[in-house]
C-alpha atoms as one frame of an Amber mdcrd trajectory, in Angstrom:
protein
 119.674  95.464  90.533 123.728  94.848  90.850 126.338  95.056  93.549 129.535
  97.050  92.988 132.210  95.711  95.290 135.338  98.285  96.281 138.338  95.763
  96.853 140.900  96.710  98.931 143.459  95.063  96.713 144.538  96.303  93.061
 143.651  94.769  90.583 140.369  93.586  91.958 140.341  89.855  92.330 137.516
  88.891  90.329 135.796  90.810  87.280 132.429  89.605  87.859 130.326  87.913
  90.462 126.703  86.520  91.569 125.472  89.275  93.676 123.489  86.578  95.680
 127.202  85.051  96.882 128.184  88.177  98.667 127.675  87.778 102.415 128.607
  89.488 105.408 128.222  87.290 108.506 126.874  84.742 106.612 124.083  86.722
 105.504 123.192  87.788 102.062 124.308  91.578 101.676 121.631  91.821  98.922
 118.913  91.714 101.212 119.815  94.482 103.150 120.121  96.806 100.266 117.045
  95.560  98.278 115.018  96.265 102.118 116.858  99.753 102.085 115.521 100.694
  98.498 112.589  99.710  98.977 111.932 101.471 102.560 113.598 104.529 101.409
 112.634 105.181  97.673 109.674 102.789  98.007 107.330 105.751  97.048 109.121
 107.219  94.560 107.115 107.843  91.245 110.154 109.221  89.564 111.800 106.472
  87.141 115.661 106.155  87.027 118.547 104.600  88.949 118.831 104.812  92.902
 122.338 104.019  94.610 123.249 103.133  97.955 126.865 102.901  98.975 128.549
 101.737 102.183 131.781 102.879 103.082 133.906 101.080 105.989 136.110 102.923
 108.035 139.053 100.543 107.523 139.158  97.021 105.348 136.834  94.341 105.864
 136.543  90.471 104.573 133.463  89.618 102.867 132.457  86.372 101.385 132.104
  86.463  97.725 131.245  82.940  95.858 132.521  81.032  99.048 135.778  82.788
  99.417 136.677  85.847 101.708 138.278  89.217 100.410 139.203  92.031 101.691
 136.764  95.084 100.951 136.571  98.970 101.757 133.025  99.383 100.520 129.811
  97.988  98.822 127.284 100.067  96.803 123.853  98.804  95.155 122.612 100.234
  91.838 119.104  99.755  90.976 116.783 100.968  88.426 113.492 102.149  89.637
 110.456 101.607  87.237 107.065 103.160  88.213 103.856 102.236  86.625 100.156
 103.029  87.644  98.328  99.888  86.985  94.550 100.624  86.987  92.016  99.219
  85.176  88.155  99.658  84.553  85.582  96.712  84.988  82.199  97.542  83.435
  78.930  95.808  85.053  75.462  95.217  83.758  72.570  93.438  84.883  69.535
  93.165  87.178  70.848  94.642  90.728  70.190  97.516  93.005  73.041  99.429
  94.557  72.242 100.506  97.797  74.340 103.979  98.032  74.308 103.911 102.000
  76.061 100.184 101.982  77.884 100.559  98.982  76.488  96.890  98.153  74.408
  95.665  95.392  71.520  93.624  95.561  70.651  91.078  93.177  67.095  89.867
  93.285  66.139  86.346  92.523  66.599  84.970  88.836  68.479  88.069  88.399
  72.070  88.232  86.695  74.979  90.454  86.688  77.709  90.530  84.139  81.408
  91.961  84.363  83.693  92.941  81.228  86.520  90.575  80.809  89.958  91.791
  82.744  93.194  91.579  80.982  95.335  89.547  82.955  98.762  91.647  82.048
  97.771  94.649  84.039 101.019  96.542  83.124  99.726  97.811  79.780
């Protein structure tokens, strides 16, 4: 994710900045954008870039890296990556499945063994 600041002055007073230092009323602006992207586009299955832009009616002072700057808008661009994560685990051994309750019963001295589960579920 990245923030784009639309400064009210030209040229822009800074070329680069840490997005976590951009604050409005003492609160990080990036947190609002992250929440908005997750709630608005959280169910999207399409990969790609999503952008949200706020244009102010007039100029506002926003704190960036500890100093205030006049800005006319802020935008956030995030790249959405969608991965379906599903793995199968194979079970074998001595057990009974109760179809009505969906539970296994393992008899005394019985054993049940499951297959290995990869720690990296993204592949």
